[in-house]
C-alpha angles and dihedrals in degrees: 000000000000120000140149113295098251098041098051094045092048091053093064098037089092105077090201092061106116093234097042099090116091096012127124132188119245118188118228105175107281092348132066135208122220106210125183116224096239132166121227096266091052090051090050091050091049090048091052090050091048092049090052091049090050091051092049090046091054090053091049092049092050090049092048092049089053090050092051090050092049092050092049092046090053091049092244129140110278102172095105092045089051090049090053090047090054090051092050091050091049091050090049090053090053090050091052090050089052091050091051091050092048092050090050090051091050091051092051 
């Protein structure tokens, strides 16, 4: 996960944070990467979970696009539905980035 330098470091300062254990900070210019120290089997499990989330996300996006189209066809307000669709698409992009990172880690 890439984030601004201060925000990603702050997130793991709290040792009770559920994702804090096993992470280390890697500097990348003004950004940092929080990487879990994971063995190959853990990476594979995470990849399988991510693939499932991507598949579910695609179904949600298709459903939301249909809803937007139905609302617009009926002449009803679709702004909120479009906003939710944009959020789903943004989340899906982050999931794809995670999958790419996991695949790179498994190749290394």
